[in-house]
C-alpha positions as CSV (number, residue, x, y, z in Angstrom):
1,M,-10.2,-16.7,-14.1
2,S,-6.7,-16.5,-12.5
3,I,-5.4,-14.2,-9.9
4,P,-3.2,-11.5,-11.4
5,N,0.5,-11.5,-10.6
6,P,0.9,-9.2,-7.6
7,A,4.1,-7.6,-8.9
8,G,2.3,-6.8,-12.2
9,M,-0.8,-5.5,-10.4
10,W,1.0,-3.4,-7.8
11,G,4.2,-2.6,-9.7
12,R,7.7,-3.6,-8.7
13,P,9.3,-1.5,-5.9
14,T,12.3,0.3,-7.5
15,Y,13.9,1.4,-4.3
16,V,15.3,-2.2,-3.9
17,D,17.4,-1.6,-7.1
18,R,19.3,1.1,-5.3
19,R,21.0,-1.5,-3.1
20,A,20.7,0.8,0.0
21,G,20.1,-2.1,2.4
22,L,16.4,-1.5,2.6
23,P,14.1,-4.5,3.0
24,D,11.7,-5.4,0.3
25,M,8.1,-4.7,1.4
26,G,6.9,-7.1,-1.2
27,A,3.5,-7.2,-3.0
28,S,0.6,-9.5,-2.6
29,G,-3.2,-9.3,-2.9
30,M,-3.2,-8.0,0.6
31,G,-0.7,-5.3,-0.1
32,P,2.8,-5.2,1.4
33,R,3.9,-7.8,3.8
34,P,3.6,-7.0,7.5
35,L,6.4,-4.8,8.9
36,E,8.8,-6.5,11.3
37,S,11.2,-5.0,13.8
38,T,14.2,-6.0,11.6
39,D,12.6,-4.0,8.8
40,V,12.4,-1.0,11.0
41,D,16.0,-1.4,12.0
42,R,17.2,-1.6,8.4
43,I,15.1,1.4,7.4
44,M,16.3,3.5,10.3
45,A,20.0,2.6,9.4
46,C,19.6,3.7,5.8
47,D,21.4,6.9,4.8
48,D,20.2,6.9,1.1
49,A,17.5,9.6,1.1
50,L,16.5,8.8,-2.5
51,A,15.9,5.1,-1.7
52,L,13.9,6.1,1.4
53,A,11.8,8.5,-0.7
54,E,11.1,5.8,-3.2
55,L,10.1,3.4,-0.5
56,A,7.7,6.0,1.0
57,A,6.3,6.7,-2.5
58,Y,5.8,3.0,-3.2
59,A,4.0,2.6,0.1
60,R,1.9,5.7,-0.5
61,S,0.8,4.2,-3.9
62,Y,-1.4,1.7,-2.0
63,F,-3.7,4.6,-1.2
64,A,-5.2,4.2,-4.7
65,V,-6.6,0.8,-4.0
66,G,-9.5,2.6,-2.3
67,G,-11.1,3.1,-5.7
68,S,-12.3,-0.5,-5.7
69,V,-14.5,0.3,-2.7
70,I,-16.0,3.3,-4.4
71,L,-16.7,1.2,-7.5
72,G,-18.4,-1.4,-5.4
73,V,-20.6,1.1,-3.6
74,T,-21.5,2.7,-6.9
75,A,-22.4,-0.7,-8.4
76,T,-24.5,-1.6,-5.3
77,V,-26.5,1.6,-5.5
78,A,-27.0,1.3,-9.3
79,L,-28.2,-2.3,-9.0
80,A,-30.5,-1.5,-6.1
81,T,-31.9,1.5,-8.0
82,L,-32.6,-0.7,-11.0
83,G,-34.5,-3.2,-8.8
84,R,-32.0,-6.0,-9.1
85,R,-31.9,-6.8,-5.4
86,G,-30.0,-10.1,-5.7
87,A,-27.3,-8.5,-7.7
88,A,-27.2,-5.5,-5.3
89,V,-26.8,-7.8,-2.3
90,A,-23.9,-9.7,-4.1
91,A,-22.3,-6.4,-5.0
92,M,-22.7,-5.3,-1.4
93,V,-21.0,-8.4,-0.1
94,G,-18.2,-8.0,-2.6
95,T,-17.8,-4.4,-1.6
96,G,-17.5,-5.4,2.1
97,L,-14.8,-8.0,1.3
98,S,-13.0,-5.5,-0.9
99,A,-13.1,-2.9,1.9
100,T,-11.5,-5.4,4.3
101,V,-8.7,-6.0,1.8
102,V,-8.2,-2.3,1.1
103,M,-8.1,-1.4,4.8
104,E,-5.5,-4.1,5.5
105,A,-3.3,-3.1,2.5
106,R,-3.4,0.5,3.4
107,R,-2.7,-0.2,7.1
108,R,0.3,-2.2,6.2
109,A,1.5,0.3,3.6
110,R,1.1,3.2,6.0
111,Q,3.3,1.5,8.6
112,W,6.1,1.2,6.0
113,E,5.6,4.8,4.8
114,A,5.7,6.2,8.4
115,I,9.0,4.5,9.2
116,A,10.5,5.8,5.9
117,Q,9.2,9.3,6.6
118,A,10.6,9.1,10.2
119,R,14.1,8.2,8.8
120,L,13.9,11.0,6.2
121,T,13.0,13.5,9.0
122,V,16.0,12.3,11.1
123,L,18.3,12.6,8.0
124,A,17.0,16.1,7.3
125,A,17.5,17.2,10.9
126,T,21.1,15.9,11.1
127,H,22.1,17.2,7.7
128,T,20.8,20.8,7.9
129,S,23.4,23.5,7.7
130,V,23.4,26.6,9.9
């Protein structure tokens, strides 16, 4: 069994295609790459609201990975109910590992999303007409 291609699993970030100078948050089994100060600088310097909105939306899409934890808990309960203790323990361990990956992916993605939202807020505040 091979590990799926992260870009195929997570989707390719389209905001990079806009060539707005935004950094590529990447994709991996652990979610986006860790945010660096240079990434924050590039995001906060961007004036393309559409590219920023796409970056925020892409980061937000990592919220859906939480479904794997729900599936693991359901499998653990079902196996325990059926009396398959060994399989239930294995499912429980798998769920714990999955939860760790999900938390890290969502933590990283939330950092990217927060910076994009902060920049969009600044742009909105400076471009409002009276």
